[in-house]
C-alpha positions, 0 to 999 in steps of 0.5 A, spaced: 630 319 806 625 314 807 619 319 806 622 320 799 622 312 798 615 312 801 613 318 796 616 314 790 612 308 792 605 311 792 607 315 785 608 308 782 602 306 785 598 311 782 602 310 775 600 303 775 593 304 776 593 309 770 597 305 766 592 299 767 586 302 766 588 306 760 591 300 757 585 296 758 581 301 755 585 303 749 586 295 747 579 295 747 578 301 743 583 298 738 580 291 738 573 294 737 576 298 731 579 292 728 573 287 729 567 293 728 564 291 735 564 298 738 562 298 745 564 291 747 571 290 747 572 297 750 567 296 756 571 289 757 578 292 756 576 297 761 573 292 766 579 288 765 584 294 766 580 295 773 581 288 775 588 288 774 589 295 777 585 293 784 589 287 784 596 290 783 594 296 788 593 290 793 599 287 792 603 294 792 600 296 798 601 290 803 608 291 804 607 299 805 602 297 810 607 292 813 612 298 814 608 303 817 605 297 822 612 295 824 614 303 825 609 304 829 610 298 834 618 300 835 
């Protein structure tokens, strides 16, 4: 059962990456259409989405790595 739990965590990490990047990009697209500043907010939203994704992945992977390290030590 622990293998399924780890697999679901990794799937959650993948979804988090996709939603963060897509959300930032779509938010930037919406702002660009609203203020008629075509590439500015899309690029900004993309970079913000990437930063949020990397930070979130870092925060999610640390506990998974600790679990693996603890299993190796036992």
